[in-house]
C-alpha positions in Angstrom: -11.6 25.9 -6.7 -8.9 23.3 -5.5 -6.4 22.5 -8.4 -7.7 19.0 -9.4 -11.0 20.8 -9.9 -9.6 23.4 -12.2 -7.4 20.9 -14.2 -10.5 18.8 -14.9 -12.5 21.6 -16.0 -9.8 22.8 -18.5 -9.6 18.9 -19.8 -13.4 19.6 -20.1 -12.1 21.4 -23.4 -10.0 18.3 -24.9 -11.8 15.3 -27.3 -11.7 12.1 -25.5 -9.3 9.3 -26.5 -10.1 5.9 -25.3 -7.7 2.9 -23.7 -7.9 1.2 -27.1 -7.2 4.0 -29.4 -3.5 4.3 -27.5 -2.7 1.2 -28.9 -1.1 3.4 -31.7 1.2 4.9 -29.7 2.5 2.7 -26.7 5.9 4.2 -27.4 7.7 0.8 -25.4 11.0 2.2 -27.1 11.2 6.1 -27.3 13.1 9.4 -26.5 11.9 10.8 -23.1 12.3 14.4 -22.0 11.0 16.1 -18.3 10.1 19.1 -17.6 9.0 20.6 -14.2 6.4 23.6 -13.7 4.4 25.0 -11.0 0.7 24.2 -10.5 -0.1 27.7 -11.7 1.1 27.1 -14.9 -0.5 23.9 -16.0 -3.8 25.5 -16.9 -2.0 27.8 -19.6 0.1 25.0 -21.0 -3.3 22.9 -21.7 -4.6 25.8 -23.5 -1.5 26.3 -26.1 -1.7 22.9 -26.7 -5.5 21.9 -26.9 -6.3 21.5 -30.4 -3.9 19.3 -31.3 -4.0 16.6 -28.6 -6.8 14.2 -27.3 -7.1 13.4 -23.5 -6.6 9.6 -22.4 -10.6 8.9 -21.0 -11.3 6.1 -18.8 -15.0 5.4 -17.1 -15.7 9.1 -17.3 -12.3 10.2 -15.6 -9.5 12.1 -17.6 -7.6 12.5 -14.1 -6.3 8.8 -13.5 -4.7 7.6 -10.3 -1.5 5.8 -10.4 0.4 4.0 -7.5 3.9 2.6 -8.2 6.2 0.7 -6.2 9.7 0.5 -6.9 12.1 -2.3 -6.3 15.5 -2.0 -5.5 18.4 -4.0 -3.1 18.9 -2.7 0.1 21.8 -1.0 -0.8 20.2 1.4 -3.3 22.4 0.0 -6.3 19.9 0.9 -9.3 19.8 4.3 -7.6 23.3 4.7 -7.7 23.4 3.5 -11.0 21.4 6.8 -11.6 23.3 9.0 -9.6 26.7 8.3 -11.3 25.3 8.3 -14.9 26.0 4.7 -16.0 25.5 4.3 -19.5 23.0 1.7 -19.4 20.7 1.8 -16.4 17.3 0.4 -14.8 13.9 0.9 -13.3 12.0 -2.2 -11.8 8.5 -1.5 -10.6 5.4 -2.4 -10.0 2.5 0.1 -11.4 -1.1 -0.4 -11.1 -4.1 1.8 -12.5 -6.1 2.7 -9.6 -9.6 3.8 -11.7 -9.3 0.6 -13.6 -7.5 -2.4 -11.3 -4.9 -2.7 -14.1 -1.6 -3.4 -13.1 1.8 -4.0 -14.8 5.4 -5.1 -13.7 8.0 -3.1 -15.6 11.2 -3.2 -16.0 12.6 0.1 -17.6 15.7 0.8 -19.4 17.7 3.9 -20.4 20.1 2.7 -23.1 23.8 4.1 -24.0 22.2 5.8 -26.9 19.3 7.7 -24.5 16.4 5.8 -25.6 14.2 4.1 -23.2 12.9 0.9 -23.4 10.1 -0.5 -21.5 9.2 -4.3 -20.9 6.3 -5.3 -18.8 4.0 -8.2 -17.6 0.3 -7.9 -16.8 0.0 -8.2 -13.3 -3.0 -6.8 -11.2 -1.4 -8.2 -7.9 0.0 -5.8 -5.6 1.9 -8.0 -4.1 5.6 -6.8 -2.2 7.2 -9.5 -3.9 8.5 -10.8 -7.3 7.4 -13.7 -8.4 9.0 -16.1 -10.4 8.2 -14.7 -14.2 9.0 -11.5 -13.0 12.5 -12.4 -12.0 12.9 -14.5 -15.2 12.1 -11.2 -16.9 15.0 -9.4 -14.8 17.7 -12.3 -14.6 19.2 -11.7 -18.0 18.8 -8.0 -17.6 20.2 -6.7 -14.6 23.8 -6.8 -13.6 23.2 -8.9 -10.3 20.6 -11.3 -9.3 16.9 -10.2 -8.9 16.7 -12.4 -5.6 18.6 -9.0 -4.0 16.0 -6.9 -5.1 13.1 -5.7 -2.4 10.5 -3.4 -2.6 11.2 0.2 -1.4 9.6 3.7 -2.5 6.0 3.7 -3.1 4.9 6.8 -4.9 1.1 7.9 -5.9 0.4 10.6 -8.2 -2.7 11.9 -10.8 -1.9 11.5 -14.4 -3.4 13.4 -17.3 -2.1 11.5 -20.8 -2.1 13.2 -23.8 -2.2 12.3 -27.1 -1.1 14.1 -30.4 -3.7 13.5 -32.9 -1.3 13.4 -35.8 2.2 12.4 -34.6 3.6 9.2 -32.3 4.2 11.3 -29.1 2.5 11.0 -26.2 2.5 14.0 -23.3 2.0 12.8 -19.6 1.5 15.3 -16.7 1.9 14.0 -13.1 0.4 16.4 -10.0 -0.3 15.8 -6.6 2.6 13.4 -6.2 3.9 11.9 -3.0 6.8 9.3 -1.8 6.2 7.1 1.0 9.7 5.2 2.0 10.4 3.2 4.9 7.6 5.4 7.0 8.6 8.5 5.8 6.1 10.2 3.6 6.5 13.4 1.6 3.8 15.3 -0.1 5.2 17.3 -3.3 2.6 20.2 -3.3 2.4 22.5 -6.5 4.6 20.6 -8.1 3.9 19.0 -11.8 6.2 16.7 -13.9 5.2 17.0 -17.6 7.0 14.4 -20.1 6.9 14.5 -23.6 7.4 11.0 -25.0 8.2 10.6 -28.9 9.3 7.6 -31.1 11.7 10.2 -33.1 12.4 13.7 -31.8 10.3 16.7 -33.6 9.5 19.7 -32.2 5.7 19.6 -31.5 3.3 22.1 -30.2 3.6 20.7 -26.7 7.6 21.4 -26.8 6.8 25.0 -28.3 4.4 25.7 -25.4 7.1 24.3 -23.0 9.5 26.5 -24.5 7.6 29.8 -24.5 6.8 29.1 -20.5 10.4 29.1 -20.6 10.8 25.3 -19.1 13.5 23.3 -19.8 14.0 19.8 -20.3 16.1 18.4 -17.0 13.5 16.9 -14.7 14.5 14.6 -12.2 13.3 10.5 -12.2 10.3 10.5 -9.7 12.0 7.3 -8.2 15.5 9.2 -7.7 13.4 12.2 -6.3 11.4 10.4 -4.2 14.4 8.7 -2.6 16.3 11.9 -2.1 13.2 13.7 -0.5 12.8 10.8 1.9 16.2 10.0 3.3 17.9 13.1 4.3 21.2 11.6 4.4 21.3 10.2 1.1 24.0 11.3 -1.5 22.6 13.2 -4.4 25.5 15.3 -5.5 24.8 14.9 -9.3 21.1 15.6 -9.0 21.6 18.9 -6.5 20.8 21.3 -9.3 17.4 19.6 -10.2 16.7 19.2 -6.6 17.0 23.1 -5.7 14.6 23.7 -8.9 12.4 21.5 -7.3 12.5 22.8 -4.1 11.5 26.4 -5.8 8.1 25.1 -7.2 7.0 23.1 -4.2 6.4 22.8 -0.8 7.5 19.6 1.1 5.4 18.3 4.0 7.0 15.8 6.3 4.2 13.4 8.2 
């Protein structure tokens, strides 16, 4: 049985939740904590938390395909803001939910207080350029003109979204990641990224399970990770401990 089939068997044991029911935990302003694990640990993690969480189901599917296009300047100004640990930093992206044909343009901001804020415009277009409305959203937020932005990194992955039945918390589980940048493709075998999203910090069942698995927060953003693994000459000194951790969990294949 392959990894996706094993995961789907584990997910069948969880109660479903619809996209409409998820509105109560949109968490557009939140605290995020990322964790990395090997795919072999995923079923154990799901077994430990299942009773306290429901799983997002769309069109009968619980393992949903996400595709994201990231925008940055040619000299990667947004990436280097993350690399240098700038207090307020941004991601600009278009995300497409392949199983529902829903898409959004999103500006994701990490504030000086460590909170994540998201602004978005519904947009089913998969265009590789920004519309005037999208640029207008960015114009008063970014420290440079949105006209400098161009599409760069593309990533795809399968996502499981879990919703805490009692508290304002979502847990996303991403697996089967791949990245494409300037015709270089990297597939991240065995890597699972778990992200715990809460409106305020509390020790949830998911966090207790991660602690029991000896997983500590500190995962690298998919945008930064994707650029690092597809650009061997790119500087990533501050991220080196995390990239070493990733390399222990995955087998990266260039095609």
